[in-house]
C-alpha positions as CSV (number, residue, x, y, z in Angstrom):
1,M,116.2,96.8,92.9
2,E,112.4,97.3,93.1
3,R,111.3,100.9,93.5
4,P,110.0,101.9,96.9
5,V,106.2,102.2,97.2
6,R,106.2,106.0,97.6
7,F,108.4,106.3,94.5
8,E,107.1,103.8,92.1
9,H,107.0,106.5,89.4
10,H,110.3,108.1,90.3
11,R,113.8,107.0,89.3
12,W,115.9,109.7,91.0
13,V,115.5,110.1,94.8
14,G,117.6,112.6,96.8
15,D,118.9,112.5,100.3
16,K,118.3,115.9,102.0
17,R,121.0,115.2,104.6
18,T,123.9,114.7,102.2
19,Q,122.6,116.3,98.9
20,I,123.2,113.1,97.1
21,V,120.8,111.7,94.5
22,H,120.3,108.0,94.0
23,D,119.3,106.1,90.8
24,V,116.8,103.6,92.2
25,D,116.8,101.6,89.0
26,A,120.6,101.1,89.0
27,C,121.5,101.2,92.7
28,D,124.0,98.4,93.6
29,R,123.4,98.8,97.4
30,P,119.6,98.7,98.1
31,E,120.3,99.1,101.8
32,I,121.1,102.8,101.1
33,I,117.6,103.4,99.6
34,E,116.0,101.4,102.5
35,E,117.7,103.5,105.1
36,L,116.7,106.7,103.3
37,M,113.1,105.6,103.3
38,E,113.2,104.8,107.0
39,A,114.8,108.1,107.9
40,E,112.2,110.0,105.8
41,T,114.8,112.5,104.5
42,F,114.1,111.9,100.8
43,I,113.1,114.2,98.0
44,C,112.0,113.5,94.4
45,F,112.4,115.8,91.5
46,G,110.1,117.1,88.7
47,P,111.0,116.4,86.0
48,D,112.4,113.1,87.2
49,E,115.8,113.6,85.7
50,L,119.4,113.7,86.9
51,S,119.8,117.2,85.4
52,E,117.0,118.5,87.6
53,A,118.6,117.0,90.7
54,R,121.9,118.6,89.7
55,N,120.1,122.0,89.2
56,R,119.1,121.7,92.8
57,G,122.6,121.1,94.0
58,Y,122.5,117.3,94.3
59,R,125.4,115.0,93.3
60,R,125.0,111.5,91.9
61,C,125.8,108.6,94.2
62,R,128.8,106.6,93.2
63,C,127.2,103.4,94.2
64,C,124.4,103.9,91.7
65,G,125.9,102.8,88.4
66,S,123.5,104.6,86.0
67,V,124.0,103.9,82.4
68,D,122.8,107.3,81.1
69,A,124.4,109.5,83.8
């Protein structure tokens, strides 16, 4: 999937409503990311790593089949 315009430099995008983090590069269901962008309930992480998202209490989405997670 192509990265959203607001997140062209970010791989990991979190959903504030559910505390789930999505791997934009490996997402099997792009409609999830599209809905997240429409709802404007997203967050990015610095550094842009799964470990940083987990430090903030986010869990990885099961639909995002990341190879390095």
